[in-house]
C-alpha positions as CSV (number, residue, x, y, z in Angstrom):
1,X,4.8,-7.6,32.8
2,X,3.9,-4.8,30.3
3,X,6.7,-5.4,28.2
4,X,5.6,-9.1,27.7
5,X,2.4,-8.2,26.6
6,X,3.7,-5.8,24.0
7,X,6.1,-8.5,22.4
8,X,3.7,-10.8,22.6
9,X,1.3,-8.7,20.4
10,X,4.1,-7.9,18.2
11,X,4.6,-11.7,17.7
12,X,0.9,-12.1,16.7
13,X,0.8,-9.3,14.4
14,X,4.4,-10.4,12.6
15,X,2.7,-13.9,12.2
16,X,-0.1,-12.8,10.6
17,X,1.8,-10.2,8.1
18,X,2.0,-11.6,4.4
19,X,4.9,-11.0,2.3
20,X,5.0,-10.4,-1.3
21,X,8.0,-9.8,-3.3
22,X,7.0,-7.5,-6.3
23,X,10.6,-7.3,-8.1
24,X,14.0,-8.6,-8.2
25,X,16.4,-6.4,-10.5
26,X,20.1,-7.3,-11.3
27,X,22.4,-4.2,-11.2
28,X,25.7,-3.6,-12.0
29,X,28.5,-1.2,-11.2
30,X,31.4,-0.9,-13.8
31,X,34.8,-0.5,-11.7
32,X,38.3,-0.6,-12.8
33,X,38.3,-4.4,-11.8
34,X,35.4,-5.3,-14.0
35,X,31.2,-5.2,-13.2
36,X,30.4,-5.6,-9.5
37,X,27.0,-7.0,-9.8
38,X,24.2,-6.7,-7.1
39,X,20.6,-6.9,-6.5
40,X,17.3,-4.5,-5.6
41,X,14.5,-6.0,-4.2
42,X,11.1,-4.4,-4.0
43,X,9.0,-6.0,-1.4
44,X,4.8,-5.6,-0.1
45,X,3.9,-6.4,3.2
46,X,0.5,-6.4,4.7
47,X,-2.3,-8.2,7.0
48,X,-5.1,-7.7,4.6
49,X,-7.0,-5.8,7.5
50,X,-6.0,-2.6,6.7
51,X,-1.9,-2.4,7.1
52,X,0.5,-2.3,4.2
53,X,3.8,-1.1,3.8
54,X,6.5,-1.4,0.8
55,X,10.4,-1.4,1.1
56,X,13.5,-1.7,-1.0
57,X,16.5,-3.8,-0.3
58,X,19.7,-3.9,-2.0
59,X,22.6,-6.4,-1.7
60,X,25.0,-8.6,-3.4
61,X,23.0,-11.7,-2.8
62,X,19.5,-11.8,-3.3
63,X,18.3,-13.6,-0.2
64,X,20.3,-10.7,1.7
65,X,18.4,-8.2,-0.4
66,X,15.0,-9.6,0.2
67,X,15.6,-9.9,4.0
68,X,16.1,-5.8,3.7
69,X,13.3,-5.3,1.8
70,X,10.9,-6.8,3.9
71,X,12.3,-5.4,7.0
72,X,12.1,-1.6,5.4
73,X,8.5,-2.8,4.2
74,X,7.5,-3.8,7.8
75,X,9.0,-0.5,9.4
76,X,7.3,1.7,6.7
77,X,3.8,0.1,7.2
78,X,0.7,2.5,7.0
79,X,-2.9,2.0,8.3
80,X,-5.4,2.0,5.4
81,X,-9.2,3.2,6.1
82,X,-11.2,0.5,4.6
83,X,-15.2,0.6,4.0
84,X,-16.7,-2.6,3.8
85,X,-14.8,-4.6,0.7
86,X,-13.6,-1.5,-0.9
87,X,-11.8,1.9,-0.2
88,X,-14.0,4.4,1.1
89,X,-14.0,7.3,-2.0
90,X,-11.6,8.1,-5.1
91,X,-8.2,8.9,-4.6
92,X,-5.0,9.9,-6.7
93,X,-1.5,10.3,-6.2
94,X,1.6,10.9,-7.8
95,X,5.1,9.6,-7.8
96,X,7.6,11.2,-10.2
97,X,6.2,10.4,-13.6
98,X,4.1,7.6,-12.4
99,X,0.3,8.4,-11.3
100,X,-2.0,6.2,-9.9
101,X,-6.0,6.5,-9.7
102,X,-7.7,4.3,-7.3
103,X,-11.6,4.1,-7.4
104,X,-14.1,1.9,-5.0
105,X,-16.1,-1.1,-6.8
106,X,-18.9,-2.9,-6.0
107,X,-18.7,-6.4,-4.5
108,X,-17.8,-9.0,-6.8
109,X,-15.8,-6.7,-9.0
110,X,-12.5,-7.6,-7.7
111,X,-9.1,-5.4,-8.0
112,X,-8.7,-4.4,-11.4
113,X,-5.0,-3.5,-11.2
114,X,-1.5,-4.0,-12.9
115,X,0.8,-6.5,-10.9
116,X,2.7,-3.7,-8.3
117,X,-0.7,-1.6,-7.7
118,X,-2.7,-5.1,-7.2
119,X,-0.1,-6.6,-4.8
120,X,-0.3,-3.2,-2.7
121,X,-4.1,-3.3,-2.6
122,X,-4.7,-6.7,-2.2
123,X,-2.2,-7.0,1.0
124,X,-3.8,-3.8,2.2
125,X,-6.8,-6.0,2.4
126,X,-8.8,-4.3,-0.4
127,X,-11.0,-6.8,-2.3
128,X,-12.7,-4.8,-4.9
129,X,-11.4,-1.7,-6.6
130,X,-10.8,0.1,-10.0
131,X,-7.2,1.3,-10.9
132,X,-5.7,3.3,-13.4
133,X,-1.7,3.7,-14.0
134,X,-0.8,6.7,-16.1
135,X,2.7,7.6,-16.9
136,X,5.9,5.7,-16.4
137,X,5.2,2.1,-15.2
138,X,8.4,2.1,-13.1
139,X,7.3,-0.8,-10.4
140,X,9.1,1.2,-7.5
141,X,7.4,4.4,-8.3
142,X,4.2,2.9,-8.9
143,X,4.5,1.3,-5.4
144,X,5.3,4.6,-3.8
145,X,2.2,6.2,-5.3
146,X,-0.1,3.7,-4.4
147,X,0.7,4.1,-1.0
148,X,0.5,7.8,-1.4
149,X,-2.9,7.3,-2.7
150,X,-4.0,5.0,0.4
151,X,-2.6,7.7,2.7
152,X,-4.9,10.2,1.3
153,X,-8.0,8.3,2.1
154,X,-10.4,9.6,4.6
155,X,-12.7,7.3,6.8
156,X,-16.3,8.0,6.2
157,X,-16.8,8.7,10.1
158,X,-14.0,11.2,10.0
159,X,-14.9,13.0,6.6
160,X,-18.5,13.5,8.2
161,X,-17.2,14.8,11.5
162,X,-15.1,17.4,9.1
163,X,-17.8,18.3,6.9
164,X,-20.8,18.6,9.8
165,X,-23.0,16.0,8.2
166,X,-24.0,12.7,8.7
167,X,-22.2,9.4,7.6
168,X,-25.0,8.7,5.2
169,X,-24.5,11.7,3.5
170,X,-21.2,11.5,3.2
171,X,-21.3,7.8,1.6
172,X,-24.4,8.6,-0.4
173,X,-24.1,12.2,-1.4
174,X,-27.5,13.6,0.1
175,X,-26.0,16.9,0.1
176,X,-27.1,19.5,2.7
177,X,-25.9,20.3,6.4
178,X,-27.1,18.4,9.0
179,X,-28.3,21.6,10.9
180,X,-29.6,23.9,8.3
């Protein structure tokens, strides 16, 4: 009975997951018999409600590479703490030579970002954010840096508990301790 419920929940979750192919790149290996062509695919999956993942798939045929990338992305999904329409606070992360800075934005701003960062944020459920990509623009490194930045986010209630202040003080910065 319990296993049936788990399978049903899993099926519902997978039906609401969106998939987006960010990049398809043709690669070649030079061998004695000539060039062996294959494809590398970068995919992003998310449910627009705080879950997102990225995956890379490699295969000799594009459809096989896409299937592998999507499976890898679903396996690597993370939970993103969202606050209203945006992220709770500014965050930054680095992957190799790529650096991504993400700032919360007011309602109606939209996602100001490049293609790769935008895909990850949209599928995570962020509707308003300002971003800046610094350094290398390699799509794989940008996607990984964006995921790392989203992992660094702390929900406002957890931040308030850690700092021993009220949630409004965390959000609006009224300083001071709750008890003193």
